[in-house]
C-alpha positions, -999 to 999 in steps of 0.1 A, spaced: -80 649 -457 -79 608 -456 -111 603 -470 -120 628 -501 -154 625 -519 -155 625 -555 -164 661 -559 -128 669 -536 -108 646 -556 -117 658 -589 -112 695 -578 -72 686 -569 -70 669 -598 -83 695 -619 -60 718 -601 -29 701 -605 -33 696 -639 -42 734 -646 -7 744 -632 13 719 -655 31 733 -686 43 698 -695 30 679 -726 9 661 -703 0 650 -671 -12 620 -653 -26 621 -615 -32 593 -589 -49 601 -558 -55 579 -528 -60 575 -493 -79 564 -462 -75 547 -429 -61 514 -420 -73 499 -386 -57 469 -370 -53 453 -336 -26 427 -331 -26 396 -303 1 372 -296 9 342 -270 -31 350 -257 -31 391 -249 -35 421 -273 -2 438 -281 -8 467 -304 -39 481 -321 -45 514 -337 -57 536 -368 -33 546 -399 -44 574 -422 -29 590 -450 -36 603 -485 -10 608 -514 -9 626 -543 14 613 -574 23 635 -604 35 622 -635 45 646 -660 63 642 -697 81 666 -721 82 644 -749 99 609 -742 111 623 -710 93 618 -679 93 627 -639 75 619 -612 67 631 -577 44 624 -547 33 646 -520 7 645 -492 2 687 -487 -33 694 -509 -31 737 -502 -25 754 -539 12 759 -535 18 728 -523 -1 714 -555 18 737 -577 51 729 -558 47 690 -568 42 698 -601 71 722 -610 93 691 -593 77 668 -617 84 690 -647 120 696 -634 130 659 -630 114 656 -666 134 677 -682 168 663 -666 154 627 -675 170 609 -704 143 600 -731 127 566 -720 128 548 -754 98 525 -740 75 555 -732 39 558 -739 19 590 -742 -12 597 -721 -41 570 -725 -72 591 -743 -106 594 -723 -115 558 -712 -149 551 -698 -147 527 -664 -178 508 -647 -185 508 -613 -172 478 -594 -181 464 -560 -155 473 -538 -172 494 -513 -190 478 -484 -206 498 -459 -207 468 -431 -166 474 -430 -167 507 -435 -183 511 -402 -158 489 -385 -146 503 -351 -125 497 -322 -149 477 -304 -152 458 -333 -116 447 -334 -114 443 -298 -143 418 -304 -125 398 -328 -94 398 -306 -113 389 -274 -129 360 -289 -98 345 -305 -77 350 -269 -106 336 -250 -110 307 -273 -74 295 -271 -74 301 -232 -103 280 -226 -88 250 -246 -53 253 -233 -40 266 -263 -16 300 -278 -29 326 -305 -13 350 -319 -32 367 -350 -35 403 -369 -66 417 -379 -67 447 -403 -96 465 -421 -93 493 -444 -115 521 -460 -104 542 -485 -110 557 -521 -85 558 -552 -85 585 -578 -72 586 -617 -71 612 -641 -50 629 -667 -47 660 -691 -65 639 -721 -99 639 -699 -91 602 -679 -110 605 -646 -119 577 -624 -131 578 -588 -139 547 -566 -142 540 -528 -127 507 -512 -131 487 -481 -117 454 -468 -103 433 -441 -80 408 -435 -74 383 -404 -48 355 -401 -49 340 -371 -20 307 -360 -30 285 -328 -1 267 -310 -2 239 -283 12 246 -249 39 224 -256 52 240 -293 41 207 -308 9 213 -326 -2 243 -349 -33 253 -366 -33 286 -391 -62 304 -409 -69 337 -430 -98 353 -441 -95 379 -467 -129 396 -472 -142 430 -486 -178 429 -469 -175 423 -431 -208 412 -428 -193 376 -444 -167 378 -419 -174 354 -388 -145 354 -365 -156 326 -345 -158 301 -378 -120 309 -387 -106 307 -349 -122 273 -347 -110 260 -378 -73 272 -364 -80 254 -327 -88 223 -346 -58 221 -365 -35 227 -337 -51 201 -316 -52 175 -344 -20 183 -354 -4 170 -318 21 138 -317 27 139 -359 42 110 -371 69 111 -404 58 96 -434 84 88 -463 90 116 -488 75 105 -520 49 108 -546 12 113 -531 -21 119 -537 -26 153 -523 -55 177 -513 -47 211 -512 -67 234 -491 -74 267 -508 -46 285 -489 -20 261 -506 -37 260 -537 -35 297 -544 2 304 -531 9 277 -558 -14 288 -586 -9 321 -579 26 320 -589 22 305 -623 -10 333 -629 19 361 -625 38 347 -656 5 350 -681 23 383 -697 29 382 -733 59 403 -735 78 378 -712 67 349 -731 75 363 -762 111 372 -751 116 336 -739 115 343 -702 85 323 -690 68 287 -692 44 303 -720 76 312 -744 74 288 -776 110 272 -792 118 292 -820 103 321 -806 68 337 -800 44 323 -767 16 298 -767 -15 314 -769 -41 291 -775 -24 258 -766 -39 231 -742 -13 232 -713 -40 219 -684 -66 196 -674 -97 204 -693 -115 210 -657 -92 244 -656 -109 271 -660 -97 306 -644 -111 342 -657 -106 378 -638 -136 400 -632 -134 429 -620 -173 430 -615 -176 397 -594 -197 401 -567 -176 388 -540 -140 397 -551 -144 430 -570 -116 449 -577 -110 488 -590 -126 487 -628 -92 505 -641 -54 493 -637 -22 512 -630 -18 522 -665 -51 538 -665 -67 512 -689 -100 495 -683 -103 461 -670 -126 439 -684 -140 402 -677 -111 378 -690 -108 345 -697 -73 335 -690 -75 300 -689 -106 280 -707 -110 241 -709 -74 236 -701 -59 262 -727 -39 290 -723 -70 316 -739 -54 350 -733 -18 372 -720 -17 407 -709 -3 429 -733 13 460 -720 6 493 -740 41 492 -752 45 454 -760 8 459 -774 18 486 -798 50 466 -809 34 436 -816 0 455 -831 -27 441 -811 -50 456 -786 -33 463 -749 -51 449 -722 -53 457 -686 -37 443 -660 -60 418 -638 -67 425 -604 -88 393 -593 -81 356 -605 -115 330 -603 -109 295 -609 -140 273 -612 -150 246 -590 -177 224 -579 -203 225 -547 -182 194 -530 -165 206 -497 -130 197 -484 -144 171 -459 -160 154 -491 -125 155 -512 -111 137 -482 -143 111 -480 -133 101 -516 -97 95 -510 -85 59 -506 -47 72 -496 -35 107 -497 -23 136 -477 -41 169 -464 -21 206 -464 -35 233 -446 -15 256 -464 22 261 -482 49 288 -472 84 298 -479 77 292 -514 107 300 -542 107 297 -578 134 268 -594 132 273 -625 104 302 -646 108 278 -678 85 252 -659 77 270 -626 89 248 -608 88 256 -570 102 248 -538 81 251 -505 72 235 -475 37 226 -459 28 240 -423 1 243 -394 -17 211 -402 -5 183 -424 -25 145 -420 -24 113 -434 -55 102 -450 -68 65 -453 -100 53 -467 -116 87 -466 -106 93 -433 -79 117 -413 -59 87 -399 -33 110 -379 -11 142 -382 21 135 -401 52 158 -398 56 186 -427 73 183 -458 95 203 -482 81 199 -519 94 208 -552 63 208 -574 52 229 -604 15 240 -607 15 231 -646 19 196 -634 -4 200 -605 -31 211 -632 -28 183 -649 -29 161 -623 -64 170 -609 -86 143 -599 -114 164 -579 -123 202 -574 -137 214 -546 -158 247 -536 -142 279 -546 -134 302 -515 -121 339 -511 -79 334 -502 -53 363 -505 -21 341 -511 9 353 -495 28 344 -528 6 364 -551 -10 405 -550 -45 400 -559 -73 382 -542 -87 347 -555 -118 331 -553 -103 294 -555 -111 258 -545 -96 229 -528 -81 203 -551 -73 169 -548 -42 160 -569 -22 129 -579 17 128 -580 26 156 -558 63 155 -550 73 155 -514 110 155 -517 122 157 -479 111 159 -441 106 192 -419 106 189 -384 91 226 -378 53 221 -367 
């Protein structure tokens, strides 16, 4: 049952709705398998495949709702889960922000499935771990990492005739490499939908190079520096900001997009003109499902255009309250860049700091999106276009809003799934001035 066809999924959804006696019924059905292999201290520690399929049923009587889940699919079990949801709905208080089930929608298929990824098997996973382990041993380094791949499906349906079905694949790989004495550390992350674009050798070699080059780090005085942020660092910082492009948060005065005296800052120029960010479920490299959790169809949306706030997300409830069209939540984010590599950004820098990644980020002030966090796994001093030596890690206090107003150069976007954001991003490295490092950190 882990992998259902469209016909099998629809049959289950139709059966569930036929059992329902509620005013409306919404169904979400999804499943598949996830393979994994983990290694640490240059040895494989765990591997396996996990499979599951889950059905979520949500019903409503008026404004009273009930939601239940199950992973059994015989007729008796399907009827049981519907009755349980209806019992809960009858007991529930009315939801003052209840929105009825969406009307019938059409969804344009997006590129979320790649056969090469679906074909990943235990041998493929073993080869990924073997290369990482053997390469680290040869170089007298210590490697640890985790590789996962998934092959699944998502299906939605409701009593108004909504139906959507799509298969999904993806893979994720992280690798941390340390020197034997623990004084040097490198890291790499690759998140890709299509396995044919994944090169474990390229990824592991990056982490090993960072580890070797980060030995004997020198202390640099905290302060404001010109900084080159690699995509992993950029995504975590900007991702924290992009999660706040919600109209309700702004209108209620709870975000940096709130306007003094009420309302929001839609249409205002808040960033450098080079900043262009959009969402696109049909992007060939980071396609996502063409619907969101509310069963609304996603669309290509300009979020920031030439530095201006171009759109905000409106939930169905808030859109009705403000008498505007609702907007589906975004599933990915793409930021415009150039053809410049990180090496070219370094070559154009007189003095600066190269940051591999950021870590342990926390929000200090939601009104300015002031963030604090640490650099990690490879921080280097640049002078006259060259990396001169590794430096000790910093704590920083910085807002991505300020950062996106201090851009000097932007590089070529790459796929990255930030640790601090729930979606994939296609995002470039960038050089920014006056980045605020507040103290040193002894951690590597």
